[in-house]
N, CA and C of each residue as an Amber inpcrd file, in Angstrom:
protein
   252
 136.0180000 151.6070000  88.9300000 134.7450000 151.2990000  88.3060000
 134.7850000 149.9120000  87.6620000 135.8610000 149.6980000  86.8960000
 136.0300000 148.4080000  86.2340000 136.1690000 147.2830000  87.2580000
 136.8750000 147.5380000  88.3690000 137.0540000 146.5020000  89.3910000
 135.7220000 146.2250000  90.0900000 134.8900000 147.2440000  90.2610000
 133.5700000 147.0270000  90.8550000 132.7280000 146.1050000  89.9760000
 132.7960000 146.3390000  88.6770000 132.0430000 145.4970000  87.7620000
 132.5540000 144.0630000  87.8100000 133.8510000 143.8890000  87.8970000
 134.4450000 142.5570000  88.0070000 133.9790000 141.8720000  89.2860000
 133.9320000 142.6220000  90.3670000 133.4710000 142.0580000  91.6350000
 132.0090000 141.6180000  91.5130000 131.2030000 142.5040000  90.9140000
 129.7890000 142.1490000  90.7380000 129.6320000 140.9200000  89.8570000
 130.3600000 140.8840000  88.7450000 130.2860000 139.7330000  87.8400000
 130.7350000 138.4660000  88.5530000 131.7750000 138.5740000  89.3650000
 132.2660000 137.4260000  90.1130000 131.2210000 136.9220000  91.0870000
 130.5780000 137.8350000  91.8000000 129.5370000 137.4230000  92.7430000
 128.3430000 136.8340000  92.0010000 128.0330000 137.4470000  90.8640000
 126.9080000 136.9230000  90.0940000 127.2110000 135.5080000  89.6060000
 128.4260000 135.2850000  89.1060000 128.8110000 133.9460000  88.6630000
 128.8290000 132.9750000  89.8360000 129.2850000 133.4550000  90.9980000
 129.2940000 132.6130000  92.1860000 127.8670000 132.2180000  92.5520000
 126.9560000 133.1780000  92.4500000 125.5520000 132.9160000  92.7500000
 124.9810000 131.8830000  91.7690000 125.2940000 132.0670000  90.4880000
 124.8030000 131.1290000  89.4780000 125.4040000 129.7480000  89.7210000
 126.6590000 129.6960000  90.1080000 127.3260000 128.4280000  90.3660000
 126.6880000 127.6600000  91.5110000 126.1460000 128.3400000  92.5020000
 125.5560000 127.6620000  93.6500000 124.0950000 127.2900000  93.4000000
 123.5340000 127.7760000  92.3370000 122.1250000 127.5320000  92.0480000
 121.8050000 126.0450000  91.8790000 122.6010000 125.2620000  91.1480000
 122.2820000 123.8220000  91.0320000 122.2300000 123.1180000  92.3910000
 123.1190000 123.5050000  93.2950000 123.1160000 122.8980000  94.6260000
 121.8250000 123.2660000  95.3670000 121.3840000 124.4990000  95.2330000
 120.1220000 124.9210000  95.8710000 118.9470000 124.1440000  95.2800000
 118.9750000 123.9820000  93.9850000 117.9000000 123.2390000  93.3120000
 117.9170000 121.7810000  93.7780000 119.1120000 121.1820000  93.8580000
 119.2290000 119.7980000  94.3070000 118.7090000 119.6520000  95.7320000
 119.0890000 120.5730000  96.6200000 118.6210000 120.4970000  98.0100000
 117.1100000 120.6820000  98.0820000 116.5820000 121.6080000  97.2950000
 115.1320000 121.8390000  97.2870000 114.3910000 120.6110000  96.7890000
 114.8890000 120.0090000  95.7130000 114.2510000 118.8030000  95.1870000
 114.3500000 117.6490000  96.1790000 115.4880000 117.5270000  96.8510000
 115.6460000 116.4860000  97.8730000 114.6560000 116.7100000  99.0040000
 114.5340000 117.9610000  99.4510000 113.5780000 118.2770000 100.5220000
 112.1450000 117.9810000 100.0900000 111.7980000 118.3450000  98.8650000
 110.4460000 118.0740000  98.3710000 110.1890000 116.5710000  98.2840000
 111.2070000 115.8170000  97.8420000 111.0490000 114.3690000  97.7450000
 110.8660000 113.7650000  99.1330000 111.6210000 114.2560000 100.1230000
 111.4720000 113.7690000 101.4940000 110.0820000 114.0780000 102.0430000
 109.5880000 115.2710000 101.7430000 108.2250000 115.6420000 102.1710000
 107.2190000 114.7040000 101.5110000 107.4200000 114.4360000 100.2260000
 106.5310000 113.5250000  99.4950000 106.5330000 112.1510000 100.1540000
 107.7300000 111.6580000 100.5170000 107.8280000 110.3480000 101.1800000
 107.0720000 110.3340000 102.5000000 107.1970000 111.4100000 103.2770000
 106.4980000 111.4820000 104.5630000 104.9860000 111.4920000 104.3670000
 104.5340000 112.2530000 103.3760000 103.0950000 112.3210000 103.0960000
 102.5930000 110.9510000 102.6380000 103.3560000 110.2880000 101.7740000
 102.9480000 108.9560000 101.2870000 102.8940000 107.9700000 102.4500000
 103.8860000 108.0250000 103.3450000 103.8870000 107.1240000 104.5060000
 102.6910000 107.4250000 105.4010000 102.4380000 108.7210000 105.6450000
 101.2860000 109.0950000 106.4690000  99.9810000 108.6370000 105.8330000
  99.8940000 108.7090000 104.5170000  98.6820000 108.2650000 103.8220000
  98.5030000 106.7610000 103.9720000  99.6130000 105.9980000 103.8780000
  99.5190000 104.5370000 104.0580000  99.0800000 104.2030000 105.4820000
  99.6110000 104.9300000 106.4580000  99.2080000 104.7110000 107.8530000
  97.7290000 105.0460000 108.0150000  97.3060000 106.1610000 107.4510000
  95.8990000 106.5690000 107.5230000  95.0010000 105.5130000 106.8980000
  95.3910000 105.0170000 105.7160000  94.5880000 103.9970000 105.0390000
  94.5070000 102.7190000 105.8630000  95.6370000 102.3360000 106.4760000
  95.6440000 101.1170000 107.3010000  94.7310000 101.2960000 108.5120000
  94.8140000 102.4420000 109.1660000  93.9530000 102.6880000 110.3300000
  92.4880000 102.7500000 109.9250000  92.2170000 103.3340000 108.7890000
  90.8460000 103.3940000 108.2930000  90.3170000 101.9820000 108.0200000
  91.1650000 101.1260000 107.4380000  90.7700000  99.7420000 107.1850000
  90.5000000  98.9900000 108.4810000  91.3750000  99.1740000 109.4760000
  91.1560000  98.5270000 110.7750000  89.8650000  99.0100000 111.4130000
  89.6440000 100.2990000 111.3380000  88.4260000 100.8730000 111.9140000
  87.1870000 100.3150000 111.2260000  87.2370000 100.1930000 109.9050000
  86.0960000  99.6650000 109.1540000  85.8350000  98.2080000 109.5220000
  86.9090000  97.4170000 109.6360000  86.7320000  96.0030000 110.0260000
  86.1620000  95.9050000 111.4330000  86.6650000  96.7510000 112.3380000
  86.1480000  96.7560000 113.7050000  84.6580000  97.1030000 113.7060000
  84.2800000  98.1310000 112.9310000  82.8730000  98.5230000 112.8410000
  82.0120000  97.4020000 112.2620000  82.5300000  96.7480000 111.2200000
  81.7800000  95.6390000 110.6160000  81.5660000  94.5110000 111.6170000
  82.6230000  94.1700000 112.3390000  82.5060000  93.0610000 113.3110000
  81.6140000  93.4520000 114.4780000  81.7340000  94.6790000 114.9330000
  80.8750000  95.1500000 116.0220000  79.4220000  95.1260000 115.5830000
  79.1650000  95.5560000 114.3540000  77.8080000  95.5420000 113.8270000
  77.2910000  94.1030000 113.7550000  78.1640000  93.1810000 113.3170000
  77.7770000  91.7700000 113.2620000  77.4570000  91.2240000 114.6440000
  78.2700000  91.5710000 115.6310000  78.0060000  91.1170000 117.0020000
  76.6970000  91.7090000 117.5240000  76.4420000  92.9590000 117.2230000
  75.1840000  93.5710000 117.6570000  73.9790000  92.8750000 117.0300000
  74.1090000  92.4990000 115.7550000  73.0220000  91.7630000 115.0930000
  72.7730000  90.4250000 115.7820000  73.8570000  89.7300000 116.1270000
  73.7180000  88.4390000 116.8170000  73.0330000  88.6380000 118.1730000
  73.4650000  89.6700000 118.8990000  72.8460000  89.9430000 120.2020000
  71.3710000  90.3070000 120.0610000  71.0460000  91.0780000 119.0470000
  69.6440000  91.4390000 118.8320000  68.8170000  90.2000000 118.5040000
  69.3650000  89.3120000 117.6860000  68.6490000  88.0800000 117.3640000
  68.4940000  87.2240000 118.6110000  69.5560000  87.1570000 119.4110000
  69.5040000  86.3700000 120.6380000  68.4690000  86.9460000 121.6000000
  68.4050000  88.2440000 121.7090000  67.4480000  88.8930000 122.6100000
  66.0130000  88.7940000 122.1120000  65.8480000  88.5250000 120.8350000
  64.4890000  88.4320000 120.3100000  63.9860000  86.9860000 120.2580000
  64.7020000  86.0550000 120.9020000  64.2390000  84.6660000 120.9410000
  62.9160000  84.5910000 121.7060000  62.0780000  83.6260000 121.3750000
  60.8130000  83.4660000 122.1060000  61.0590000  83.1660000 123.5880000
  60.0580000  83.3750000 124.4100000  60.1960000  83.2260000 125.8530000
  60.5860000  81.8190000 126.2890000  60.2180000  80.7860000 125.5300000
  60.5830000  79.4300000 125.9410000  62.0980000  79.2140000 125.9630000
  62.8450000  80.0930000 125.3160000  64.3000000  79.9940000 125.3400000
  64.9150000  80.8520000 126.4580000  64.0790000  81.4640000 127.2690000
  64.5480000  82.3460000 128.3370000  65.5270000  81.6360000 129.2650000
  65.2450000  80.3840000 129.6100000  66.1350000  79.6490000 130.5080000
  67.5180000  79.4530000 129.8930000  67.5730000  79.2840000 128.5750000
  68.8590000  79.0860000 127.9160000  69.7250000  80.3470000 128.0190000
  69.0930000  81.5010000 128.0160000  69.8570000  82.7410000 128.0690000
  70.4990000  82.9510000 129.4310000  69.8690000  82.4910000 130.4930000
  70.3900000  82.7550000 131.8230000  71.2030000  81.5940000 132.3870000
  71.2380000  80.4470000 131.7010000  71.9490000  79.2790000 132.2110000
  73.3290000  79.2000000 131.5660000  74.3910000  79.0850000 132.3610000
  75.7300000  78.9540000 131.7460000  75.8870000  77.6030000 131.0700000
  76.6940000  77.5660000 130.0270000  76.9620000  76.3090000 129.3240000
  78.0520000  75.5460000 130.0520000  77.9360000  74.2170000 130.0470000
  78.9730000  73.3650000 130.6640000  79.6420000  72.5320000 129.6240000
């Protein structure tokens, strides 16, 4: 009976002894996950910025084309003649 209790106490102490290592590994894993999420967020933000700039420039080009297409008829020849 006494030896069983000693065995249990030994295993319990062994379990407690390994707990800091488990905590360290868990914290390391959480930190790595945090790093991945932060990197993914930076990539997302960069792609969003590129997309916004592309949309802005496309919108600007469309405005220029609309203005060009709305020129009076006397400029019709200029639209169809290549520049030299």
